[in-house]
C-alpha positions in Angstrom: 16.8 -28.6 13.8 14.7 -26.9 11.2 11.0 -27.4 11.6 8.9 -27.5 8.4 5.4 -26.1 8.8 3.3 -27.5 5.8 -0.3 -26.7 5.0 -2.1 -29.9 4.1 -5.5 -31.5 3.5 -6.5 -35.1 3.0 -5.5 -34.9 -0.7 -1.9 -33.9 0.1 -0.5 -37.4 -0.5 3.1 -36.3 -1.3 3.5 -34.4 2.0 1.6 -37.0 4.0 3.9 -39.7 2.6 7.0 -37.7 3.6 5.5 -37.3 7.1 4.8 -41.1 7.2 8.5 -41.8 6.3 9.6 -39.6 9.2 7.3 -41.6 11.5 8.7 -44.9 10.2 12.2 -43.7 10.7 11.7 -42.9 14.4 11.1 -39.2 14.1 8.3 -37.1 15.5 5.6 -35.3 13.5 3.0 -32.7 14.7 -0.4 -33.4 13.1 -4.1 -32.4 13.4 -6.9 -34.3 14.8 -10.5 -33.3 15.4 -9.8 -32.7 19.1 -6.3 -31.1 19.4 -3.0 -31.4 17.5 -1.0 -34.5 18.3 2.8 -35.2 18.6 3.2 -38.5 16.8 5.7 -41.3 16.8 5.7 -45.0 15.7 3.9 -46.8 18.6 6.0 -49.9 18.0 9.3 -48.0 18.4 10.1 -47.5 22.1 13.0 -45.1 21.4 10.8 -42.9 19.2 8.1 -42.8 21.9 10.7 -41.8 24.5 11.5 -38.8 22.2 7.9 -37.7 22.7 8.5 -37.4 26.5 11.7 -35.6 25.8 10.2 -33.1 23.3 7.3 -32.3 25.6 9.1 -32.4 28.9 6.5 -34.9 29.9 6.8 -37.1 33.0 7.5 -40.8 32.0 4.7 -42.1 34.2 2.0 -40.3 32.0 0.8 -42.9 29.4 0.4 -42.1 25.7 -2.7 -42.7 23.5 -2.2 -44.9 20.4 -4.0 -43.8 17.3 -5.3 -46.2 14.7 -7.1 -45.6 11.4 -9.8 -48.2 11.7 -11.6 -49.5 14.8 -10.7 -53.1 14.1 -7.0 -52.2 14.1 -7.3 -52.3 17.9 -7.0 -56.1 17.6 -3.4 -55.7 16.6 -2.4 -53.9 19.9 -5.0 -54.8 22.5 -7.5 -57.4 23.7 -10.9 -56.1 22.7 -14.4 -57.3 23.7 -18.0 -57.0 22.7 -18.4 -53.7 24.5 -15.5 -52.2 22.6 -17.3 -52.9 19.3 -20.6 -51.5 20.6 -18.8 -48.3 21.4 -16.9 -48.4 18.1 -20.1 -48.8 16.1 -21.6 -45.7 17.8 -18.6 -43.4 18.3 -15.7 -44.4 16.0 -14.0 -42.9 14.2 -14.3 -40.0 16.6 -13.2 -38.4 19.9 -13.2 -41.5 22.1 -10.2 -43.2 23.6 -10.7 -46.7 25.0 -8.3 -48.3 27.5 -8.0 -52.1 27.2 -5.5 -54.8 28.1 -2.4 -54.4 25.9 -0.6 -56.9 23.7 3.1 -57.3 24.0 3.7 -55.6 20.6 3.2 -52.2 22.4 6.3 -51.2 24.4 5.9 -50.5 28.1 7.3 -47.0 27.4 4.1 -46.1 25.6 1.9 -47.2 28.5 4.1 -45.9 31.4 4.5 -49.5 32.5 0.7 -50.2 32.7 -0.6 -53.5 31.4 -3.3 -51.6 29.4 -3.2 -49.4 26.3 -5.3 -46.4 25.3 -6.7 -46.7 21.8 -8.3 -44.0 19.6 -9.5 -43.9 16.0 -9.6 -40.2 15.0 -12.2 -39.0 12.4 -9.8 -36.3 11.1 -9.0 -37.4 7.5 -5.4 -36.0 7.6 -4.7 -38.0 10.8 -6.3 -41.1 9.3 -4.3 -41.0 6.1 -1.0 -40.3 8.0 -1.6 -43.5 10.0 -2.4 -45.5 6.9 0.6 -44.2 5.0 2.8 -44.9 8.1 1.6 -48.5 8.2 1.9 -48.5 12.0 -0.2 -47.1 14.9 0.9 -43.7 16.0 1.4 -42.9 19.7 0.5 -39.3 20.2 -0.2 -37.0 23.2 -1.1 -33.3 22.5 1.7 -31.5 20.7 2.5 -28.9 23.4 5.1 -28.5 26.1 3.9 -30.5 29.1 1.4 -28.8 31.4 0.7 -25.9 28.9 -2.6 -25.4 27.1 -3.1 -28.0 24.4 -2.7 -26.8 20.8 -5.7 -26.4 18.6 -3.9 -24.8 15.6 -0.6 -25.6 13.8 0.7 -22.2 15.0 0.3 -23.3 18.6 2.4 -26.4 17.8 5.0 -24.3 16.0 5.2 -21.9 19.0 6.0 -24.9 21.3 7.9 -27.3 19.0 9.9 -25.1 16.5 13.4 -26.4 16.4 12.5 -29.6 18.3 10.7 -31.7 15.7 11.2 -31.9 11.9 7.7 -31.4 10.6 4.3 -30.0 11.6 1.3 -30.6 9.4 -1.1 -27.7 9.3 -4.7 -28.9 8.8 -6.4 -25.8 10.2 -8.1 -25.3 13.5 -9.4 -28.3 15.4 -13.2 -28.8 15.5 -13.6 -29.9 19.1 -10.9 -28.0 20.9 -10.3 -30.3 23.9 -8.8 -33.8 24.0 -10.7 -37.0 23.5 -13.0 -38.6 26.1 -11.0 -41.4 27.8 -12.7 -44.5 29.2 -11.6 -47.8 30.7 -13.8 -50.8 29.9 -14.4 -54.3 31.2 -16.9 -56.8 29.8 -19.9 -54.9 30.9 -18.9 -51.6 32.5 -17.2 -48.3 31.7 -15.2 -45.9 33.9 -15.0 -42.3 32.5 -11.4 -41.1 33.2 -11.3 -37.9 31.1 -14.4 -36.2 29.7 -14.6 -34.8 26.2 -17.0 -34.5 23.3 -18.4 -38.0 24.0 -20.3 -37.3 27.2 -21.3 -39.5 30.2 -24.9 -39.3 29.0 -23.9 -40.5 25.5 -22.0 -43.4 27.0 -25.0 -44.4 29.1 -26.9 -44.9 25.8 -24.5 -47.8 24.9 -23.8 -49.2 28.4 -26.0 -49.1 31.5 -23.0 -49.4 33.9 -21.0 -46.2 33.5 -19.2 -44.5 36.4 -17.1 -41.3 36.6 -13.7 -41.5 38.2 -13.2 -39.2 41.1 -10.0 -38.0 39.3 -12.2 -36.2 36.7 -13.1 -33.5 39.2 -10.7 -34.1 42.1 -7.0 -34.3 42.6 -5.4 -37.7 42.6 -4.7 -39.2 46.0 -1.1 -39.4 47.2 0.6 -42.3 45.4 -2.4 -43.0 43.1 -1.1 -44.0 39.6 -2.7 -42.2 36.6 -4.6 -44.5 34.3 -5.1 -41.8 31.7 -3.3 -38.8 30.3 -4.2 -35.6 32.1 -5.1 -37.1 35.5 -2.1 -36.6 37.7 -0.3 -33.3 37.0 -1.3 -29.7 36.7 -2.4 -29.5 33.0 -3.5 -27.0 30.4 -2.1 -24.1 32.4 -1.3 -20.6 31.0 1.7 -18.6 32.4 -0.6 -16.4 34.5 -2.5 -17.9 37.5 -6.0 -18.9 36.5 -8.8 -18.5 39.0 -12.3 -19.9 38.6 -15.2 -17.9 40.0 -18.3 -19.8 41.3 -21.0 -17.4 40.3 -23.6 -19.1 42.4 -22.0 -17.4 45.3 -20.1 -14.5 43.8 -21.4 -11.8 41.4 -19.0 -12.4 38.5 -19.1 -9.0 36.8 -18.8 -7.1 40.1 -15.9 -9.3 41.2 -13.9 -9.1 38.0 -14.4 -5.3 37.8 -13.1 -5.0 41.3 -10.0 -7.1 40.5 -9.4 -5.4 37.2 -9.1 -2.1 39.0 -6.2 -3.2 41.2 -4.2 -5.9 39.2 -3.0 -6.8 35.8 -5.6 -9.4 34.9 -7.6 -10.8 32.0 -11.2 -11.9 32.1 -12.7 -14.9 30.3 -16.4 -13.9 30.1 -19.6 -14.7 28.2 -20.5 -12.6 25.2 -23.5 -11.2 27.1 -21.2 -9.7 29.8 -18.8 -7.9 27.5 -20.5 -4.5 27.8 -20.5 -4.6 31.6 -16.9 -5.5 32.3 -14.5 -2.6 32.7 -11.3 -3.8 31.2 -9.9 -4.1 27.7 -8.2 -7.4 28.6 -11.2 -9.5 27.7 -11.3 -13.1 26.5 -14.8 -13.7 25.2 -15.7 -17.5 25.3 -19.0 -17.3 23.5 -22.6 -17.1 24.6 -23.5 -18.5 28.0 -25.4 -21.5 26.7 -23.1 -22.3 23.8 -20.9 -24.9 25.5 -19.5 -26.3 22.2 -18.1 -22.9 21.2 -16.7 -22.3 24.7 -15.0 -25.7 24.6 -13.5 -25.0 21.2 -12.1 -21.6 22.2 -10.8 -22.6 25.7 -7.2 -23.5 24.9 -6.9 -20.8 22.3 -8.0 -18.2 24.8 -5.6 -19.5 27.5 -2.7 -19.1 25.0 -4.0 -15.6 24.1 -3.8 -14.7 27.8 -0.1 -15.5 27.7 0.3 -13.0 24.9 -1.3 -10.3 27.0 1.4 -10.7 29.7 -1.1 -10.6 32.5 -0.5 -12.0 36.0 -4.0 -13.4 36.6 -7.0 -14.7 34.7 -10.5 -14.9 36.0 -13.1 -17.2 34.5 -16.5 -18.7 35.3 -16.5 -22.1 37.1 -18.2 -24.5 34.6 -20.9 -27.0 35.6 -19.9 -30.6 36.4 -22.4 -32.2 34.0 -23.2 -32.8 30.4 -21.1 -31.1 27.8 -19.7 -28.7 30.5 -17.9 -31.5 32.3 -15.0 -31.5 29.9 -14.6 -27.7 30.4 -14.7 -28.2 34.2 -12.1 -31.0 34.0 -9.7 -29.0 31.9 -10.2 -25.7 33.8 -10.0 -27.1 37.3 -6.6 -28.6 36.4 -5.4 -25.4 34.6 -6.1 -23.5 37.8 -4.8 -26.2 40.2 -8.2 -26.2 41.9 -8.1 -22.5 42.8 -11.8 -21.7 43.0 -13.3 -18.5 44.4 -16.6 -18.8 46.3 -18.9 -21.6 47.1 -18.4 -25.0 48.8 -15.5 -25.6 46.4 -13.8 -22.4 47.4 -10.1 -22.7 48.1 -9.5 -18.9 48.3 
């Protein structure tokens, strides 16, 4: 299959209509959102959605997120409630995915057999227009091979999906850089299943009763079924083994200098540390307190590490709170919980 890589913006109606026709015909399209690039299919077409799993090499028990162009379109596919509309008023369109009871119109292949569906309304104008032109909600996980770092540019998608899907829409680099926040709601409570740009603290401003699933920071228990994408399997992982260094217990600069002297490794470090680290295989994440920039660069740097052909990558262990929680969640899965130092230490 030849894969078209087409540069677009929200005014590229002719190309977006072509992409929408592919979606309606049961084909897959790579497209940008504000979080990461998605691999989209008609959410009403079970066979098309199964092609997503095939293209990604994704386990079939890992549910997909369904993208809509307006918050009220959730009525078509799920049973909403008052809390959903409170959240929609505050955060939608945006980087929030809400899990609610599904309607029968959504095939079980989309939800991995669960009786709930994950719904998101992206703010990205290209994504929104693609959904509108398609006339159907679009089921879309991240547009990468399963388990690998998520794509934040069209090039990343092309690297993973060239020859596998017919079209990739290049809308430039993603603004956020990690996937959406995923929550499950009841009438009066929220469970945070995957952190993202919409933080725990922001959710608390809308609903008093917000809890964080243990799966955000810990491994799922044996036999526990994933309620959200990214919960069960090793995710976001580069080819080299990633290790996180808890610098409350380990001097990061001294440690990575020691490791760099004896093995082929890359170092993800703060800008302030660059002059003191003795290797040319550096992956600067940004300034220590610039969490947004660190988050935006994370997956791009993990992919860059693959290009370096290193055997190991060392990085700071992020904090488990505020904006840093999303970084912690992605990195702890990318390293399969391999932490050096501290009470979390596995090595």
